[in-house]
N, C-alpha and C positions, 0 to 999 in steps of 0.2 A: 939627575938623570944618569942611569947606569950605562955602561958600555954596550953597544949593540954590535957584537961580533958577526951576527948573521948578515949584516949589511955588506960585508966585504965580498963574499962570493956572489951576493945579489947584484952588487955593482959590476962585478966581472961579467955576470950574465947579461946585464943591460948593455955593457960595452960590446960584447960579442953579437948581441941582437942588433945593435945599431950598425955594426960593421956589415952584417948581412942585409940590413935594410937598404944600404947603399947600392947593393947589387940587384935589387928588385926593380923590375920595369916600372916606369913612371905611372902607367895606367893602373897598376895593381897596388901601388903604395897607399892609396886611399883606404884600402881595407885594413891596413895595419895601424892607422892613426888612433882609433879609439882604444886599442889595447896598449899602445905606447903611453897614452895619457893616463890609463888606469894603473900605471906603475907608480905614480906619484903618491897614492895613499900609503905606500909601504913605509913612509917615514914614521907613521904612527904605529905603535906596536900592535894594537888591537886589529888593525887591518892589514898586517903584514902577510898573512896567508892569502888574502885577496890579491895583493900585489904579486905574490909569487905565482898564483894561478894566472894572472894577466901576463906575466913573463912566459909562462908555459904556453899560453894561447898564442902569444906573439911568435914564439919559436915554432909552434906547430904550423901556423900559417906560412912562415918563412920556409919550413920544410916542404909544404905543399907547393909553394911557388918555385923554389930553387932546387930542392933535393940535395942540399948541401949538408954535410955531416956536422958542421959547426952548429947547426940548428938542433941536432940531436944532443950535442953537449949542453946547449943552453936548456933544453928540456930536462935533462938529468939534473943540472944545477937547480932548476926551479923545483923539481920534485924533492930533492934532498933539502932544500931550504924551507919547505913548507912545514911549519910546526903543527903537530896534531891538536894541541890545545893551547890557546893563548889566554883567553878569558871566556868563561862559559856564558854565552849569550844564546839562549834557546831560540829555536825557530817556532813560530806560531803554527797551530794546526793547519790552517788553510794554506800557509806557505809550504808546509811539509807535504801536504796533499798534492799541491801543484808541482813541487820538486819531484815527487815520486812519479807523477804522470810524465813529466819531462824526462826523468831518468829511464823509465821504461821504454819510452819512444827512442831515446838515444841508444839504449842497449839493443833494441831490435834492429835499428838502422845499422849499428856497428857490426852486429853479428852477420847480417846479410851482405855487408860490404865486401868487395873483392880486395881492397887495399888493406894491408896489415896495419899501417899507421892509423887508419880510421878505426880499426878494431881496437887497438890499444887505447887510443884517446877516448873512444866512446865508452869503453868499460871503465876506465878511470873516472870519467865524468859521471857516469851512472852511480858508481860507488860513492863519490863525493856528494852527490845530490841527496843520498839517503842519510847523510850525517845529520845529527841533531845540533851541531855547532854552526852558528851563523857564518863565521868566517870561512869555514870549509865549504859549506853548501853555496855560499855566495861566489866563492872562487870556482866551484864546479859549474855554476851558471855561466861564468865568463868563458870557461873552457868549452862548455856546451855550445855557446854562441859561435865560438871559433870553429867548432866541429861542423856546424851547419854552413858556416861561411866557407869553410874548406871544401865542403861538398859542392857548393855552388861554383867556386873558383875552378876546381879540378874537373868538374863534370863527370864524376864517378857514379852518379845516380841517374835513373831515368826520369826523376822528378824535375819539374821546371826549375831552372836556377833562380828565378825570381821568388819562388816560394821558399827555397832554402835561404836566400838572402833575407827575406821577410822574417822567417823564424829566427834566424841569427840576430837580427836587429831587435826583435821583441825580447829575446832572452837577454841580450845585452842591456836593454833598458830595465828589465826586471831585476837584473843583478845590481843595478844602481840603487834599487830599493834596499837590498841587503847592505850595500856599502854605506848608504845614508844612515842606517841604524848602527853600523859599526863605528862610524865617526862621531857619534854623539858623545 
């Protein structure tokens, strides 16, 4: 097994995210747990972009909750750590169609959003969702679920927060389908 130098900054990002998680109110910490657990697949090289996207999603939710600049540093680390190609695993047509629908919805919601952080994360998620690589599009699904969860937490939309929470949970479960195929 070769050396994995990309794990060093990734571990630093995890440590910074864990430091921020200690400052989050107890009633909001439950929202971060699924994204923290999705960091574990980063051990396997094929699913490393998925884990980097999970780190980005975790840092984004910490930014929504705390507005601490350390969360922005963790997001930058996660973006710089995301490899563009690991192993070519194409996305099936029906998955791609669903990803394009989700990406269009996220692009629209992010464009009409008043908050700049939602605009940036929404556009990045929409671009990742149209990727033909499974690890990138699966990671974009994780970030998309954090996007909708962040909308529910911050209350930046007129939409019912329970609908945003439901959409975020469905996207998180759908991203597990991509993760399952990556870990084969």
